[in-house]
N, C-alpha and C positions, 0 to 999 in steps of 0.2 A: 543436854540437861535432862530431857524426859527420861533417857536411859539411866542416868545417875539416880533420880528419884525412884524410878521403878525398881532398880536393882537394890538400892540401899534403904529405901523406906517402904517398899512393897506396894507402891502406887501403881496399879495396873493401868496403863495408859491406852487410850484410844487415840484416833487422829486429832482430837481436840484437846487432850490432856487427861485429867483426872477430875471426877466429881465426886465431892464429899456429900454424903446424905446426912441430913439431921432433922430433928422433930423440935417443933416449939413446945411450950409447956402445955398447951392445948391439943398436942399430938398432930398438928398440921405439919405435913412434910415440906422439907426445903432442902435446897442443894446450894453448895459453893462450887463454883467451877475453878479449877487451877489450870492454866494454860501457859506453855512457854513458847515464845516466838524466836524466829532465828534473828540473829544480830542483824542490824540494818533493814529490817522488814519495813515495808511502807504500810502495814496494816493499821498503824496507829495514826497516820497522816489524817489531817494536816497538823496535828499535834507534834510538837518536838520532844515530848515526854516519851521515855522508853517502856512506858506502861499505859494501861487503860483499866479503869474501874467499870465493873458491870454492876448496875443497881437494878434489883428486882422491884417491880412496881405493879401497881393495879390500874386499870382503865387506861392503857397506853394511848389510844386514839384521843381521849379528852385531855390527857397530860400533854401531848404534843401540841395540840391547839392552843393550850394555855401557855406553853413555853414560846410558840410562835408570837402570841400576842404580847409577851413580855420581851420580844425582840432577841430571844435566844436562837443562836444559829443551830439549826436542824440540819444535820448533814446529807441525810438520805430519806427516802420513803420507808414506811414501816414494812419489814420484811417479815411475811407470815411463813412459819415452818411448823412441822409436826411437833417440835419441842418448845414452841412458844413464838412470841412475836418480838421483833427487835428494831430499835432505831438508834442512831448515833447523833450525839449533840456535842458542842464545845461549851466547857464550863467557862467561868469568868477569867480564868488564867490561860485559856486556849488548850486545855487538856481534853482530849477526846474522851467521851463517857458513853458507855453503851447502856441503853435502857432495855430490860427485858420483862416481858409480861409472860409468865408461864401459862402453858395451857390449862384449861379448867379441869 
């Protein structure tokens, strides 16, 4: 799938897929990540859905504590990376959701 999108739509892929960069009305930089996973991947587990939504958030640590207080299932510890901090939760339908706090 990555090859098709790269060849036909010019999306230069890296190991994660393709990142669309955009700007808000007040010129803040933002990105949308497009990633394709192999059929049968376990990356979305424990969700049964063949996709995962990634939401950009502020104050991830505070949000995680609030989600835990609301009995939301937090699947892992916050992962700190050079391109931001991540954590996974399950929504009310059991879909895996990735929360991403970009670096400052």
